[in-house]
Residue frames as qw, qx, qy, qz and C-alpha x, y, z in Angstrom:
[[0.764, 0.443, -0.464, -0.061, 6.39, 26.02, 15.86],
 [0.861, -0.469, 0.196, -0.009, 7.91, 23.08, 17.73],
 [0.173, 0.740, -0.648, -0.035, 11.63, 22.34, 17.83],
 [0.768, -0.213, 0.576, -0.179, 10.91, 18.71, 18.71],
 [0.089, 0.384, -0.825, -0.404, 12.76, 16.17, 16.57],
 [0.835, 0.150, 0.099, -0.521, 10.53, 13.72, 14.70],
 [0.600, -0.201, 0.766, 0.113, 11.28, 10.00, 14.43],
 [0.648, 0.402, 0.607, 0.224, 11.78, 8.87, 10.83],
 [0.344, 0.902, 0.175, 0.196, 12.22, 12.47, 9.64],
 [0.064, -0.925, 0.342, -0.155, 14.97, 14.09, 11.71],
 [0.193, -0.495, 0.846, -0.044, 16.64, 10.78, 12.56],
 [0.452, 0.074, -0.827, -0.327, 16.26, 7.19, 11.38],
 [0.715, -0.252, 0.270, -0.594, 13.26, 5.46, 12.93],
 [0.112, 0.209, -0.971, -0.019, 13.43, 1.78, 13.87],
 [0.734, -0.010, 0.159, -0.661, 10.38, -0.38, 13.49],
 [0.200, -0.119, 0.970, 0.069, 9.30, -3.94, 12.93],
 [0.703, 0.168, -0.099, -0.684, 6.63, -5.86, 11.13],
 [0.421, -0.135, 0.895, -0.057, 5.49, -9.42, 10.71],
 [0.504, 0.109, -0.611, -0.601, 4.22, -11.41, 7.76],
 [0.537, -0.052, 0.692, -0.480, 1.40, -13.38, 9.38],
 [0.349, 0.127, -0.796, -0.477, 0.49, -16.55, 7.47],
 [0.766, -0.103, 0.280, -0.569, -2.66, -18.63, 7.84],
 [0.708, -0.108, 0.698, -0.001, -3.04, -22.39, 7.30],
 [0.726, 0.599, 0.333, 0.058, -3.55, -21.81, 3.54],
 [0.608, -0.122, 0.190, 0.762, -0.22, -19.91, 3.32],
 [0.137, 0.824, 0.300, 0.461, -2.05, -16.64, 2.71],
 [0.412, -0.030, -0.315, 0.854, -0.51, -13.50, 4.18],
 [0.123, -0.831, -0.511, 0.180, -2.40, -10.89, 6.20],
 [0.345, 0.198, 0.089, 0.913, -2.03, -7.31, 4.96],
 [0.060, -0.728, -0.472, 0.493, -3.42, -3.99, 6.16],
 [0.338, 0.650, 0.318, 0.602, -4.41, -1.06, 3.95],
 [0.334, -0.184, -0.301, 0.874, -2.98, 2.15, 5.42],
 [0.004, -0.827, -0.562, -0.006, -5.60, 4.73, 6.38],
 [0.178, 0.879, 0.091, 0.434, -5.60, 8.53, 6.36],
 [0.413, -0.866, 0.233, -0.159, -3.87, 8.81, 9.75],
 [0.934, -0.033, 0.042, 0.353, -0.98, 6.48, 8.87],
 [0.416, -0.691, 0.191, 0.560, 2.52, 8.02, 9.13],
 [0.061, 0.505, -0.569, -0.646, 3.14, 7.58, 5.40],
 [0.117, 0.087, -0.880, -0.452, 2.06, 5.80, 2.22],
 [0.512, 0.239, 0.479, -0.672, -1.68, 6.21, 2.78],
 [0.775, 0.411, -0.051, -0.478, -3.70, 3.77, 0.66],
 [0.453, 0.473, -0.754, -0.043, -0.82, 1.27, 0.35],
 [0.928, -0.269, -0.197, -0.167, -0.87, -2.30, 1.72],
 [0.109, 0.639, -0.665, 0.371, 1.55, -3.32, 4.47],
 [0.631, -0.181, -0.732, 0.182, 2.28, -6.06, 6.95],
 [0.491, -0.834, -0.172, -0.182, 1.25, -5.22, 10.53],
 [0.706, -0.077, -0.275, 0.649, 3.87, -3.75, 12.86],
 [0.124, -0.969, -0.134, -0.167, 5.11, -0.45, 14.21],
 [0.161, 0.788, -0.431, 0.409, 7.81, 1.45, 16.07],
 [0.735, -0.161, -0.544, 0.372, 10.15, -0.15, 18.58],
 [0.340, -0.902, -0.018, -0.266, 9.97, 1.69, 21.89],
 [0.145, 0.670, -0.611, 0.395, 13.05, 2.47, 23.98],
 [0.351, -0.361, 0.764, -0.404, 14.05, -0.52, 26.14],
 [0.846, 0.193, 0.330, -0.371, 11.90, -2.96, 24.15],
 [0.398, -0.205, 0.787, 0.425, 13.31, -5.81, 22.07],
 [0.320, 0.178, -0.529, -0.766, 12.18, -6.13, 18.45],
 [0.312, -0.206, -0.915, -0.151, 10.30, -9.36, 19.27],
 [0.067, -0.461, -0.660, 0.590, 8.56, -7.82, 22.29],
 [0.158, 0.374, -0.069, -0.911, 7.67, -4.84, 20.14],
 [0.331, 0.021, -0.698, -0.634, 6.10, -6.83, 17.31],
 [0.259, -0.352, -0.893, 0.107, 4.03, -8.89, 19.75],
 [0.019, -0.481, -0.440, 0.758, 2.82, -5.72, 21.49],
 [0.213, 0.288, -0.297, -0.885, 1.99, -3.97, 18.21],
 [0.310, -0.117, -0.839, -0.432, 0.05, -6.96, 16.88],
 [0.177, -0.461, -0.795, 0.353, -1.98, -7.16, 20.09],
 [0.047, 0.493, 0.201, -0.845, -2.71, -3.41, 19.86],
 [0.250, 0.284, -0.456, -0.806, -3.53, -3.42, 16.12],
 [0.528, 0.034, -0.709, -0.467, -5.26, -6.77, 15.68],
 [0.665, -0.373, 0.338, -0.551, -6.14, -8.07, 19.17],
 [0.979, 0.067, -0.187, -0.037, -4.34, -11.38, 18.56],
 [0.546, -0.642, 0.510, 0.170, -1.25, -13.11, 19.96],
 [0.719, 0.596, -0.335, -0.127, 1.36, -14.17, 17.41],
 [0.853, -0.305, 0.331, 0.265, 3.92, -16.92, 17.32],
 [0.258, 0.840, -0.408, -0.247, 7.11, -15.77, 15.61],
 [0.935, -0.040, 0.333, 0.114, 8.77, -18.58, 13.66],
 [0.739, 0.294, 0.228, 0.562, 11.11, -16.74, 11.30],
 [0.184, -0.806, 0.047, 0.561, 13.23, -13.68, 10.61],
 [0.659, 0.612, 0.240, 0.365, 13.95, -11.99, 7.26],
 [0.492, 0.061, -0.027, 0.868, 16.62, -9.42, 6.52],
 [0.023, -0.666, -0.337, 0.665, 15.84, -5.85, 7.56],
 [0.402, 0.673, 0.435, 0.443, 14.66, -3.21, 5.09],
 [0.204, -0.302, -0.062, 0.929, 15.99, 0.33, 4.75],
 [0.187, 0.724, 0.651, 0.133, 12.73, 2.09, 3.97],
 [0.202, -0.308, 0.049, 0.928, 13.67, 5.47, 2.55],
 [0.253, 0.739, 0.622, 0.053, 10.61, 7.43, 1.48],
 [0.369, 0.029, 0.137, 0.919, 12.02, 10.38, -0.44],
 [0.124, -0.584, -0.455, -0.661, 8.62, 12.01, -1.15],
 [0.560, -0.761, -0.290, -0.154, 7.91, 12.19, 2.61],
 [0.177, 0.704, -0.503, 0.469, 11.55, 12.84, 3.62],
 [0.778, -0.463, 0.291, -0.309, 11.45, 9.78, 5.92],
 [0.480, 0.413, -0.771, 0.065, 13.91, 6.97, 6.69],
 [0.800, -0.368, 0.278, -0.384, 12.96, 3.85, 8.64],
 [0.195, 0.344, -0.918, -0.008, 14.87, 0.67, 9.39],
 [0.815, -0.131, 0.014, -0.564, 12.33, -2.17, 9.47],
 [0.167, -0.285, 0.938, -0.105, 13.00, -5.53, 11.12],
 [0.683, 0.099, -0.374, -0.619, 10.97, -8.24, 9.36],
 [0.365, -0.172, 0.867, -0.292, 9.51, -11.29, 11.10],
 [0.511, -0.040, -0.704, -0.491, 7.46, -14.29, 9.96],
 [0.190, -0.051, 0.797, -0.571, 4.71, -15.79, 12.07],
 [0.339, -0.365, -0.768, -0.403, 1.19, -17.06, 12.59],
 [0.489, -0.505, 0.090, -0.705, -1.73, -16.26, 14.87],
 [0.215, 0.110, -0.906, 0.347, -1.41, -18.21, 18.11],
 [0.092, -0.523, -0.801, 0.278, -4.65, -17.07, 19.77],
 [0.093, 0.470, 0.199, -0.855, -7.40, -14.49, 19.57],
 [0.457, 0.664, 0.589, 0.054, -10.00, -13.27, 17.12],
 [0.405, 0.091, 0.277, 0.867, -8.62, -11.01, 14.37],
 [0.044, 0.885, 0.448, -0.118, -10.03, -7.45, 14.61],
 [0.379, 0.535, 0.032, 0.754, -9.05, -4.03, 13.23],
 [0.457, -0.642, -0.437, 0.433, -8.33, -2.20, 16.52],
 [0.223, -0.502, 0.078, 0.832, -7.04, 0.96, 14.77],
 [0.470, 0.638, 0.584, 0.174, -9.62, 1.87, 12.10],
 [0.047, 0.962, -0.019, -0.267, -8.24, 5.44, 12.05],
 [0.171, -0.668, 0.624, 0.367, -4.89, 4.07, 10.76],
 [0.187, -0.079, 0.935, 0.290, -6.06, 0.98, 8.89],
 [0.536, 0.183, -0.163, -0.808, -8.83, 1.00, 6.28],
 [0.911, 0.117, -0.183, -0.350, -8.94, -2.75, 5.67],
 [0.422, -0.433, 0.797, -0.003, -7.51, -6.14, 6.68],
 [0.854, 0.368, -0.106, -0.353, -7.30, -8.86, 4.06],
 [0.713, -0.273, 0.613, 0.203, -5.66, -12.25, 3.47],
 [0.507, 0.710, -0.316, -0.373, -3.77, -12.51, 0.15],
 [0.956, 0.133, 0.158, 0.209, -2.37, -15.36, -1.91],
 [0.462, -0.591, 0.320, 0.578, 1.35, -14.80, -2.41],
 [0.376, 0.112, 0.639, 0.662, 0.84, -14.99, -6.19],
 [0.006, 0.703, 0.531, 0.472, -1.95, -12.39, -6.15],
 [0.380, -0.458, -0.348, 0.724, -0.69, -9.44, -4.10],
 [0.177, 0.927, 0.286, -0.166, -1.91, -5.86, -4.40],
 [0.596, 0.606, 0.024, 0.527, 0.06, -3.53, -6.66],
 [0.065, -0.797, 0.232, -0.554, 0.50, -0.79, -4.03],
 [0.881, -0.339, -0.276, 0.181, 2.66, -2.79, -1.62],
 [0.266, -0.927, 0.264, -0.023, 4.90, -0.96, 0.87],
 [0.464, 0.636, -0.607, 0.109, 8.63, -1.61, 0.29],
 [0.268, -0.433, 0.772, -0.380, 9.14, -3.26, 3.71],
 [0.792, 0.107, 0.473, -0.370, 6.37, -5.76, 2.95],
 [0.767, 0.588, -0.198, -0.165, 7.39, -6.36, -0.66],
 [0.273, 0.630, -0.707, 0.169, 11.01, -7.09, 0.32],
 [0.465, -0.273, 0.746, -0.391, 9.99, -9.38, 3.21],
 [0.858, 0.287, 0.280, -0.320, 7.69, -11.37, 0.87],
 [0.638, 0.653, -0.406, -0.045, 10.43, -11.62, -1.78],
 [0.007, -0.546, 0.792, -0.273, 12.88, -12.89, 0.84],
 [0.677, -0.062, 0.611, -0.405, 10.32, -15.41, 2.11],
 [0.854, 0.451, 0.060, -0.253, 9.55, -16.70, -1.40],
 [0.567, 0.650, -0.492, 0.119, 13.28, -16.98, -2.17],
 [0.889, -0.328, -0.286, 0.147, 13.83, -18.84, 1.12],
 [0.398, 0.419, -0.332, 0.745, 16.10, -16.04, 2.37],
 [0.510, -0.658, 0.092, -0.547, 15.04, -16.17, 5.99],
 [0.160, 0.282, -0.859, 0.396, 16.09, -17.75, 9.25],
 [0.678, -0.427, -0.515, -0.305, 13.73, -20.22, 10.91],
 [0.157, -0.542, 0.529, -0.634, 13.63, -19.54, 14.65]]
């Protein structure tokens, strides 16, 4: 048995995600696969953990390149989300960005963590939506964001 502390379980994890919009104002969501850290089968915005010494913006750009093989332009910032998942005994602080694809061809680079990528109309979102994504979309729709 390991005595190693686990991010998000033994201490609060810090991550980021980005609502990526296309020209039709649809948002890109990912369906979490079996090897996701939590909430398997739920839809989420792309993103991940912030690494030590990395800014939140650097982190989201890196994660999107790793997950989707595209470069993003960040144009907005929404309030953070305290994502407390009681069933999994996890706590994450999620920084929420808004953006668009700047270059590249969208691909699922992590099929072990992501079952599906799909563009959604904001008025026709999936029911199983991760809290960090749901709150970011609500803030966007209510114009509670900062344009960068």
